[in-house]
C-alpha positions in Angstrom: 136.6 147.9 100.1 136.7 149.4 103.6 133.6 148.9 105.6 131.5 152.1 106.2 131.8 153.3 109.8 128.0 153.6 110.1 125.3 151.5 108.4 121.6 152.2 107.9 119.0 149.5 107.2 115.2 149.6 107.1 112.6 147.0 107.7 108.8 147.3 108.2 108.9 150.9 109.3 112.0 150.5 111.5 115.2 152.2 110.7 118.4 150.9 112.3 121.6 152.9 112.6 124.5 150.7 113.4 127.9 152.0 114.6 130.2 149.7 112.5 133.7 149.9 113.8 133.6 146.9 116.2 137.3 146.2 116.1 137.8 149.7 117.6 134.9 149.4 120.1 133.0 151.7 117.7 135.1 154.6 118.8 134.4 157.8 117.0 136.9 158.9 114.4 136.7 161.7 111.8 135.1 159.5 109.1 132.5 158.2 111.6 131.6 161.8 112.5 130.6 162.6 109.0 128.9 159.3 108.5 126.8 159.9 111.6 125.6 163.2 110.4 124.6 161.8 107.0 122.9 158.7 108.5 120.9 160.6 111.1 119.8 163.2 108.5 118.7 160.4 106.1 116.7 158.7 108.8 115.1 162.0 110.1 113.9 162.8 106.6 112.3 159.3 105.9 108.6 159.7 106.4 108.1 155.9 105.9 109.7 155.2 109.3 107.8 154.8 112.6 110.8 154.2 114.9 114.6 154.3 114.8 117.1 152.0 116.6 120.7 153.1 117.4 123.1 150.3 118.2 126.7 149.3 118.0 128.0 146.3 116.1 130.0 143.7 118.1 130.2 143.7 121.9 130.2 147.4 122.6 128.0 150.5 121.9 130.7 153.2 121.6 133.8 153.7 123.7 134.0 157.4 123.1 136.4 159.2 120.7 139.1 157.3 118.8 142.2 158.3 120.8 144.5 157.0 118.1 142.9 159.2 115.6 143.3 162.1 117.9 147.0 161.2 118.5 147.6 161.4 114.8 146.9 165.1 114.9 149.3 166.0 117.7 152.0 167.1 115.2 149.8 170.0 114.3 150.5 173.3 116.1 148.1 174.4 118.8 146.1 176.8 116.5 145.7 174.1 113.8 144.5 171.6 116.4 142.0 174.1 117.8 140.5 174.7 114.4 140.5 171.1 113.4 138.8 169.8 116.6 136.4 172.7 117.0 135.2 172.2 113.4 134.9 168.5 113.6 132.9 168.5 116.9 130.7 171.3 115.5 129.9 169.2 112.5 129.2 166.0 114.4 126.8 167.9 116.7 124.4 168.0 113.8 123.9 164.2 114.3 122.8 164.8 117.9 120.4 167.5 116.8 119.0 165.2 114.1 118.3 162.5 116.7 116.7 164.8 119.1 114.6 166.6 116.5 113.7 163.8 114.2 109.9 163.0 114.4 110.4 159.3 115.0 111.0 157.9 118.5 114.6 156.7 118.9 115.5 153.6 120.9 119.1 153.0 121.9 120.3 149.3 122.2 123.1 149.4 124.7 125.8 146.8 125.6 129.4 146.9 126.6 131.3 150.2 126.7 129.4 153.5 126.6 131.8 156.4 127.1 132.4 159.9 126.0 130.5 160.8 122.9 128.9 157.4 123.1 127.2 158.5 126.4 126.0 161.7 124.7 124.8 159.8 121.7 122.8 157.5 124.0 121.3 160.4 125.9 120.1 161.9 122.6 117.8 158.9 122.2 114.3 158.8 123.6 114.4 155.3 125.2 117.4 153.2 126.3 117.4 149.5 126.8 120.7 148.2 128.3 122.3 144.8 128.7 123.6 144.0 132.2 127.1 144.0 130.9 127.0 147.7 129.9 129.3 150.1 131.6 129.4 153.9 131.4 131.9 156.7 131.8 132.3 160.3 130.6 136.1 160.0 130.4 136.8 163.5 129.0 138.8 164.7 132.1 141.3 161.8 131.5 142.5 163.3 128.3 142.0 166.9 129.4 138.9 167.7 127.4 135.4 169.0 128.2 132.3 167.1 127.1 130.8 167.2 123.6 127.7 165.7 122.0 125.4 167.8 124.2 126.7 166.0 127.3 126.5 169.2 129.4 122.9 169.8 128.1 121.4 166.3 128.3 123.0 165.0 131.5 121.7 167.7 133.9 118.2 167.3 132.4 118.3 163.5 132.9 120.0 163.2 136.3 120.1 166.7 137.8 123.0 169.1 138.2 124.8 167.4 141.1 124.8 164.0 139.5 125.8 165.4 136.1 128.7 167.2 137.8 129.8 164.0 139.5 129.8 162.0 136.2 131.6 164.7 134.2 134.0 166.1 136.7 135.1 162.8 138.3 135.0 160.7 135.2 134.3 157.5 137.2 133.0 154.3 135.6 129.6 153.0 136.7 127.6 149.9 135.8 124.2 149.3 134.3 122.4 149.0 137.6 123.7 152.5 138.6 122.7 153.9 135.2 119.2 152.6 135.8 119.2 154.1 139.3 120.2 157.5 137.9 117.6 157.4 135.2 120.0 157.2 132.3 118.5 154.0 131.0 114.9 152.7 131.0 115.5 149.0 131.4 118.4 146.7 132.2 118.1 143.1 131.0 120.5 140.1 130.8 122.6 140.2 127.6 120.9 137.1 126.2 117.5 138.9 126.4 118.7 142.3 125.0 117.6 141.8 121.4 114.2 140.3 122.3 113.5 143.2 124.7 114.5 145.8 122.2 112.4 144.1 119.6 109.4 144.1 121.9 109.8 147.9 122.7 110.3 148.7 119.0 107.3 146.7 118.0 105.1 148.5 120.5 106.2 151.8 119.0 106.0 150.6 115.4 102.4 149.4 115.9 101.4 152.6 117.8 99.6 155.7 116.5 102.4 157.3 114.6 101.2 160.9 114.7 100.4 160.8 118.4 103.8 159.3 119.3 105.5 162.0 117.2 103.5 164.7 118.8 104.3 163.3 122.3 108.1 163.3 121.5 107.8 166.9 120.2 106.0 168.1 123.3 108.5 166.4 125.6 111.4 167.8 123.6 110.1 171.4 123.6 108.8 171.5 127.2 112.0 172.7 128.9 112.1 175.8 126.8 108.5 176.8 127.5 106.6 178.5 130.4 103.9 176.2 131.7 101.1 178.3 130.1 102.7 177.9 126.7 103.2 174.2 127.2 99.5 173.8 128.2 98.5 175.6 125.0 100.8 173.4 122.9 99.2 170.3 124.5 95.7 171.6 123.8 96.5 172.3 120.1 98.2 168.9 119.7 95.3 167.1 121.4 92.8 168.9 119.1 94.8 168.1 115.9 95.1 164.4 116.8 91.4 164.1 117.6 90.8 164.9 113.9 92.9 161.8 112.7 91.7 158.4 111.6 93.9 156.8 114.2 91.8 158.6 116.9 88.6 157.2 115.4 90.2 153.7 115.3 91.5 154.0 118.9 88.1 155.0 120.3 86.3 152.3 118.2 88.8 149.6 119.4 88.3 150.6 123.0 84.5 150.5 122.8 84.7 147.1 120.9 87.2 145.7 123.4 89.7 144.8 120.7 93.3 145.8 119.9 93.5 148.9 117.8 94.9 148.7 114.3 96.6 152.1 113.7 97.5 152.8 110.1 98.6 156.4 110.4 95.5 157.8 108.8 95.2 161.5 109.1 
């Protein structure tokens, strides 16, 4: 039986989405596109989860689109290719929206190649922990394509217009240190420490106040579309709603008692 291109596992409130084509550097083919949409939807709907991890199996995260899969479609005429690729990209974009809009914080575990759609997939996550062997590139210009996966939406918001234009128009490869400098990743650690660092970040999120963290992600996500007054109102409403939860009572009690809080997600 062929291995599924994406796997989903759960353990103690943590959902892990693994890109599972390591022999192909986890490159995105048509089957993986559909699998990503299904997996991200499944994780987004799972209310038992507190945090989601996105990772690649093997030595790489994702080396962009599967060029061999694309080449197999070159025999089609131009109109057929346009319909095929427009439809496929439109479908896989649901996976990006699922990651951005799911209530749980999403942590990307990054090593090796991060290119093309892999870069966009990483940018759809909330936090990014990278190994020092990671390297990044947009790559689209090299096969005469424009970005997908929200690349033209997420990059300007993360690094600014000029840097986004540089990354996407020049297509140059850059290393993990440069990614950290640009603000594309949160931390860079030696490869041998990657799993321990990701586990520590995930554990901090898993043990945190689930409703407060979800509300914070939602406020961050929605802020670019709001005027300041509307965002201030949303913050006030969220603050008030959270003050009515059991986790708020526990947090205040733990602070006064000078002990670690034990958040259980109580409303």
